[in-house]
N, C-alpha and C positions, 0 to 999 in steps of 0.2 A: 396412499401417501408415498413419499420418498424417504428412505431410511439410510442414514450413514451410522452404522452401529460402532460404538467404541468398546473395544475389548479391555477389560479391567486388568491393570497391572497388580500383581501380588507384591506388596511392599516388603515382604519378608524374603523375596528372591531377587536375584540379580538379572543381568542381561541374558543369561542362559534361557530365560522364558520366552525370549523374542522369537525363537525358532518355531514354537508351537503357534504363536500368534500369526506368524507369516503363513503357516500352513492353513490356518483357519481363514485368513484373509483370502486366500486363493479359492477355498471351497465355497465361501459365501460371497458371491459376486454375480448379481443379476441385474436386470434392467432398472429396477427401482430399489434395490437393496445392496449395500456394500458393507464390509466390515474392516475398512482400512484406517480406522482411528483407534487410538488407545487412550485410556483414562487413567490418570495418576492422581491419587488423593495425597496432597502434601500435608494437610493439617485438618483441624476440626472446626469449631465454631467460636466466634468471639465472645458471645454472651455466656458461653459455658467455660471460658478461659482455656479452651483446648486449641484454639487457633494459635499459630506460631507468630509471635510479635517481637519486634526489635527491642522494645523496652518493656519492663514489667507492667502488668495490668494495674490500673488505678486501685489503690487500697489493698493490693496483694503483693507485698514485697517479694521480689525474687521469682515470681510466677510469670513465665513468658510463653507458656504452651510448648508444644513439641512438634518438630518436623517428623512426619511418619516415615520418611526415608532420609537417611543421612546424605548430606550434599555430595559426597564423593560417589556414592551409589546412584544417586539421582543423575549426576552428570554422565555416568557410564550408560545408564538406561536411555536417557534422552539422546545421547550421541549415537547409540546404536539404532534406536527407533527412527531418528532423523535420517540416518544413512540409508535405512531400508524404506524410506518414503512414507512412513505413517504420518497421519495427522495426529499431533500430540495435544491432548486436552487435559489440563491440570486444574484440579480443585485447589484454590489458594484463597483463603480468607484473610489471614493476618499479613501485616507488611513484611514480616520475615519470610513467610512462605512465598509471597509475591516475588521478593528479591531472589530467593533460591530458585524459583522457576525461571525467572529472567536470566539469572546467572547460567543455569544449565543450558538454556537455548543459545545464549551468547557463546558458550564454549563449543556447542555443536556446530554453530556457524563457522567458528574459527577453524575447527578441525575438519569438517566435511566440505567446506567451501560453498560456492554458490549453487543453489538448487531451488526448486519450486516448493516453498514452505508455506504451510497454512496453520501454524501452531496458535494455540489460544490458552489464556488463563481464565478460568471460570470463577465468577462471583466477585473477586477483587474487592473484598470487603473493606479493607483500608490499605492505603498505599503511602509510603514515605514520599514526601515531595521530591527527594533525590532520584526516585525511580520513575516518576511520571513520564519523562521524555524517552525512557528506554523502550517503551512499547512501540513508538513510531520508528526509532532508530533500528530496532531489531526486527521490525515487521511482524510483531506479535499482536494478535487481536485480544482485546479485553471484552469478555463475554459477561455482560451484566444482567441482573434480574431487576429491572426498574421498579417493579411493584414493591420491592423491599424499601424503597426510598420514601416511605410515608410514615408518619409518626404513629399510626395506629397498627403498624405491623407488630406482631407479638414480641419479636426480638429487638425492636428498635430502641426502646428505653434501656433495657439491660446492656445492649451493645454500646450505647453512648456512655453509660455509667462505667462499663469495663475499660473503656479507652480514655475517659476523661475529656475535658472540653478542647484541649489543644489538638489531640489526635482525631477527635470526632469531626473536625473540619474536613478530614480527608476520607470520610466514609463514602464508598461508592462514587469515586471521583470521575464521573462520566465526562463532564465538560472539560475538565483539566487534561485528561488523557487525549481527548479529541483535539484540544487546542494546541497540543504539542506534537500533533501529527499521528497519533495513534488511531488504529482502526477500532471502531465500536460495533459490537454485535450484541443482540439482546435475545433473551429466552425466558422461559417460565420457571425453570427448576421444578418441574412437575414431580410429585404432587405439591401444588402450592395453593394459596387462597383463590387464585384465578388463573385459568389457562388462556383467558381472553387477551390477545395482544393489545386491543384498544384500551383496556384498563391500564396495562403497563405503560403504553404510550402516554396516556394522560399524566400518570405519575412522573414520567421522565420529563415532561414539560413543566409540571407544577411543583414536584417534590412535596406534594400534600396528599392527604387521604382523598379518596374518590369523592367523598361528600363535602370536601373543603372545610372540614370542621376544625382543623388544626393548622398552625402556621407551617411554612415550608421548612423542610429539613435540609440543611446545607444548600440554601437557595443558589449559591454560586455555581452549583453543579447541574443546574437545569439545562436540558438540551433543547434545541429548536426542533420543529416538526420535521423538516427535511432530514435532519441527522437521525432521528429515531425511526423514521420510515425506512431509511437506508439500512439501519441496523437490523430491521426485521425482514428486509428483502434482499437487495443486491449484496450487502456485506455478509449476510448469513449464507447466501449462495456461494460467495467467495470462500468462506470458511469450510464449506463442504466440497470444494472443487467442482461446483456446478454452475458457476456464473455464465458459462457458455450456453446453458440450456434453460435456466430459470433465474429468478431474482429481479427481473425487469420485463417490461412489455416491449418486445421487439420482433420484427419479422425473422422467422427462422428459429425462434426459441419455442420451447414447450409452452402451451397456453395454460400455465398454472396461475389461476387468477382468483381473486376474491372480489365480489361485487358488493359495495356498501350502499346503504340508503341515504348517505349524505357525503358531501365533499369535506374532507377533513380540514382543508385549508380555509374553509368558510365556517367551521364549527368552533364555538367557544372552547378554548383549551380545557376548561373545567367540565365540559360536557362530552368529551370524546367517548366516554364509557357508555353513553346512550346510543351511539351509532350502532346499527345492526348489520350483520352480514346477511345478504339476501341470497347469494349464490356463490358456491365454490366449485372451481373447475380444476381438474387434473388432466394434463394433456388434452385440454379442450372439452373434456367430458364432465358432466355434473356429478359431483360426489356428495353435494349437500345443496338443498334448495329450501328456502323458507316457504311454507305453504301459501303465503300471501303473494309470492312473487311469480308472475307468469313467465314461463320459459318456453321459447319456441325454437 
């Protein structure tokens, strides 16, 4: 596999920790592994009332969760990490955490000027409508876990109850961010109920459980197949600074390929999870093969 490891930021320390991260980045740099990303946890989880939200949780007067890093400290960390060329990856579930992350990146852009940035906010559990367009304007990727957008996810009901009906409209707003020019990438948040991207792609298209047993959750946020395929391929490669070597099929790129037993564009959107992987190649060499598939 190819690995871009994210070094974890200690929320109790400031930008003085960046020096050690830089040294580790230089030590861990090989053909298929790098450590030039950092991970910042901004808040907790919506269903547990620990995600940082702009307005109090439904039925919990005064409770808005907490940012794990104060905005001024976050700004300093992001500004320094951005100047040093790190890929910045922030866990942001609540709309206040999302806003704090975007604010920090916006400040870094203003201070550090133009450069090759590939920053992302992960999870993006709920977003204020006022912030949807900022992803595109700032060049920040929204990293979603599409499998969460189904009503049989364990946290789905408690999350909607915690936010109330008005804010629940903006849970995992994949289509809205894409419509305003934002870059969408997708991932599993391992360990999760499924590591299979085809499961998650189906949910992104339908916003329903894989078995179709419940109605769509926020159906306005359904993505089309080209968008979710890009989120798992070329957009993910962009986020890892690898779009020149993988993420699409082109002459001169590494042959990192997955061979499926069906054409996704000819498959019922509710049946994508039934499509099987027959062969996986890394640099053109097989790293997985279904026993039923002949490989020559």
